[in-house]
N, C-alpha and C positions, 0 to 999 in steps of 0.2 A: 383347867378343863375348858374346852370350847363350849360356847352357849348352845343349847338345844333350841331349835326353832320348830314351831308348829307348821309354819308355811315356809318351806325352803325356797331359795332362789331358783334352783333347778333340780329336777328329779328324773333320771332315765326311766322310760316306761316301755313295756312290751306292748305291741299293738295287735298281735295275732298269733302267728305260727312259729315264733322264735324258738320255743323249746322243742317243738316237733322237728324243725329244720336242724337244730343243733344235734339232736339224736340221729337224724339222717346223716349228717356229716360224720359223726362218730362211727356210725355203722359202715360208712363207705370205705373206711380204711385209707382215706386220703384227707389228711388234715393240713398239709402244707398248701402253699399258694396255687392259684389257678386250677382249682377243681370245679365241680359243677356249680356251686353257688357263686363263686367269683365270676364264672362265665355268665351266669344268669344276670347278675348285677351289671356287668359290663354291657351285655346285650341290651338290657332294658334302657340304660343310659344312652347308648348309641342310637337306639331306635327312637326314643321319645325326643331327644334333643336334636337328632339329625346331624350328628357329628361324624368325623372320620373314625375316631377310636376313643374308647374310654378304658383307661388302665387303672385298676384298683391299686391303692397303695396303703401302707400302714398308717399314714396320717396325711393331712393337708401339708404339713411341714415337708414331708418327703416328696410330695407332688411338686411343691415349689422348688425344692432342691433338684429334682429331676428336670424341671423346666430350665433351670440355670445351666445344667449340664448340656441340655439339648441346644441351647443358644450359644454354647462355647464361651460363656462369660469368663473373662480373664482379668488379672490385676490391672488396674488403671481404667477399666470400663466404668460407666456411670449408669445407674438405674433410677428412674424417677418413680416416686411412690409417696403416698401420704404419710405424715408423721403420726396421724391418729389411726393406728392399726396395731395388730399383735406383732410381736418381735419376729415371728417366723417370716413375715412378708419381706423383711430386710435381711434376716440371717441367711436365707437361701442363696442370696446373691453375694453377700459379704464373704461367705465361705469360699467363694470362687475368686475373691480379691477385689470385687467391685466396690465402688463408693456410692452410698445412698444419697440421692438428691431429694430432699424433703419438700413437699408442696403443701400449702394450707388447704383446708377443707371448706366446702360450702356451708353456710350457716343453716340452710334449710334441710338438706338431706344428710349432712355430715360426710358426704363423699368428697373425694379429691376435686378441688376447684379446677375445672377444665380450662378456664380462662388464664390460669397461671402456668400451665404446663409448657407452652411453647417458649416462654422466656427462660426456662431452665434447661432447654436442650442445648447441648454442645456437640462437638465432633466426637466426643467420647460416649455419648448416650447410646446404649444398646437395647434398652427395654423401658417400657412404660407399664407400671403395675397398678391399675385401678382396683380399688377395694370396694365392693358393693356393700356398704355398711348396712347392717340390719336386713340385708336382702332387698334393699332399694337400689335400683340400677343407677350407675353413674351415667353421665351424659355421653353415651358411647358414640353417637353420631359425630360429635366434635372431636372426641379423643381418637376415633378411628381415622378421621380426616387428617389430624395432626400427624399421627403415626405413619400414615400412607405418604404424606408430603415429605417427611424426613426419612422414610424407609427404616422405621424403627419397629421392632416387634412389640406386640401387646401380650402380656400374660395377665389374665383376669384372676384376681384373688376373690373367688366366689364362695368362700367358706360359709357365708351366711345365706346364700341365695339360690340354692338348688330349686329348680322348677319355677322360679320367679322370672318375670319378663320385663323388657324395656321396649316400648313401642311394638308390642306383639311378638318380639323375638326373645327366646330364652337367654337369660344371663349365662355366661360361660361359652357362648357360641360366637362372640365378636372377635376375640383375639386369636392369635396363632395357637395359643393354648390357654387353658383355664384350670384352676384347681378347686377341689371341693373338700369339705371336712365332714367326717361322720363321727366326730368326738361326741361324748355323751351329753354335751351341752347343746348340740345342734338339733334341728328339726327331725332329721333322720340320722339315727345313731347306732353304733355297734360298740361303744366304749371308746375305742381308738380306731380310726380309719380315715381314708381319704381317696381321692381319685384325681388323675390327670386327664383332662379332656383335651383332645387334639383336634383342631379344626383345619390345620394346614398339613396336608398329606405328606409333605416332605419330611416330617418329623416322626412318622409312625414307626418305620422299621427300626430306626436308631433308638427310639424310646423303648421298644421291646427289648433291644439288646442291653441297654444301660440298666433297665429294670431287672434283667436276669443276670446280674453280676458281670455284665460286659461280655456275655456269651450269646451265640446265635442258637440258643436252645429252642426257641420258638420255631425256627426254620426246621430244626431236626424233627420236632413233633409233627410238623406239617409235611414231612417227607421231602423237604427241599434240599437237605444235605444229609449225608449218610452218618455223620457224627457231628456233635457240636463242640466248639472250642472257644477260647478266649479271643475276642476280636476287637474289643473297645474297652474304654473305662466303664465302670459300673459299680453298682452296689445292690444290696438286698432290700427291695421295696415291696415285696409281695406280702399281703395280709393272709392270715390263716383262714381255712375254710369255716372254722367256728365263727369267726368274726363276720364273714360275708354271709353265712347262714342267717345270722341275726339281722344283718342289713337287708337281705332280700325280703324277709318277712315285713320289715318296715316299708320297703318299696311297694310291696303288694297292697299295703294299706295307706298309700301316699295321699289319696284323696280324703280319706277320713282324717288323717293327721293334719293335712293342710286346712281343712274346714274347721277342725277344732281350734287350731291356732288362730285362724281368721276370726272366729267368734270371740275368742278371748281378747285378741288385740282390739277389735272394734268395740267390745264392751268397755275396755279401759278408755278408749278414745272418747266415746259418747258420754260415759259417766263422769269423766274428769274435765271435760271441755269447759264448762262454766266456771268451775273452781279455779282451773288454771288461768283462764282469762282474767278473773278478778284479782288473782295473785301476781299477775305479770309473769307467769311461769309458762314455758313452752313445753308442749308434749310432742311425742314422736310424729314425724311427718310421713305420709304415705308416698309422696313423690309424684310429680306429674308424669304422665305417659308410662307409668309403671304398674305392673301387677306384682306387688312385693311378696316376700315369703312370710311376713309376720313373725320374724325371728326375734326381734327385740322391741320391747316397749319401754321408752325412757322418758324422763322428765328432765328439763334443763332449768335448774333453780336459779335464783338471783345472786347467789354467792356460795362460796365454799362452806361458809358457816351454816347457811340454810340447808345445803345438801346434807351435811353431817347431822344437823338437827332432825331432819326428816328421817334419815336412816336410823337414828337413835329412837325416834318415836315409834317407827315400825318395829324395831328390834324389841322394844318394851312390850309390844303386843304379840311377840313371837313370830315376827315376819322378817325374813332376810331380804334386803334390797342392797344392791352393790353398785359401785361406780365402774368405769371401764378403763381404757388404756391410760397409762402415763405416757405422754407424747414421746415418741422416739427421739425427736430432735433435742429434747431437754434432758434425756437420760444420760447417765455416765458414759455408756457405750456410744450412744448417738453423738454426743459432743466430741468424743475422741475420733470418730470416723468422719464426720461432716466437715470439721475444720472451720465451721461458720457459726457465728452468733445469730441464729435465725430469728426473725420476727414473724411468727405465725399466729396472729391474734385470735382468729376464730378457734384454732386448735387449742390454744392455751385457755381460752374462755370456756369452751365446752368441757374440756377435761376436768376443770375444777368444779363444774356444776352439774354434770350429768349423773343421774341416778337411774338404774334399771330396776324395774319392778319384776316380781316373779312371773315367769311365763314359760310353761312347759306343757308337754302333751297331755299329762294326766291332771293338771290343775283343774279343780272343780269350780263351778260358778259360785258355790257357797264360800269356798276359800277366797276366790277373787273378790267377792263382795266385802269380805273382811279387810282385804288390802285397800279397796277403794274407800271404804268408810273411814279407815285410819288415815289415809292420805288427806282426805277432806277435812280432817281436824287440824291440819297444819296451817299456820298462818305465817307468811313470809315476814321477816323482820329486817329485810334488806331493801335498798332502793330497787325499783323495778327496771329491768332492762339494762342495756349497756350501749353507750354511744357508738363504739367501734362496731359492735355486733349489729346494731340497728342500721348503721351505714352500709354494712356488708349485705344485709338482707335487702335493702333498697336497691343495691346494685343488680340483684337478680330480678 
């Protein structure tokens, strides 16, 4: 039997009118995709972000797969991405036959190291996929300049960063396309859901077709054709109205949700700063020039042993804290695809030592205080810091 925790790592939370909107969706007799709530969510994203089109999908994974279809990714193509990310970032392009080209991350933000991208570009490179880890923006000025120079598309994996900004501009609005997640672990959630954000208008019409099983059904509903038919490849990417009803209620309360998460994130940062400094432990970084989404609060311990010991201490007090990704380049699938024995020192170091603390929309300050008090009882038994990591930090 799995252990019961008093304070879980994540808990989905209603924020307002979710139940009311679910009832409205049920009463509408339109439960399939692209009804009133899907339309409201799409319109809200399009207006606030200032993008060409927002298409709701059943997941961020599906949004990434849709982006690969739109870019006509083919066997033999290469896609540059960080190894420190969820498998969907790679899978979407591998499904089309592409080879993942893994790049190390920055030690400060844990985002893809923009200084390493250009050296990995070849004639086969078709896309660069920056992942805004924890909702902290990648260095998009540099990445966009590299992509423009080499005429390569950017697809932002912005699963963590909706409504966050880099230098005053919303994440998800830099690349040709971007993807969002509304999984139950995200700031804005509907259980399972996602969105494809399109910034380059040339992709809008075909995205609608592919998303509608390869048909021009959207044109039919707009009166542009007298009947719709199969015109391209496609699949079923539309979420149900029940899901988007929940999501729209979350969007309506976006400021409340953002402020609550910001308060929680900042309480962790302020309360643990002195303890972390004395222990030689790093805490989550906000990132320069960024208004981040406060999606993740993490600690980077001094060793794998320390990370596991702190997680065990928290578990003994009924608190669930978890690590994050197994680096893709060192996984069984990653090794079989890349064909390289990659040395990604920052990725490997961080993966062994990172521990995420509970952070969700309904976490109370009282619960958070218990987490903080327990963390402060931990004393590192490992040497502080790491020569390779410190050298990398000095590089920035």
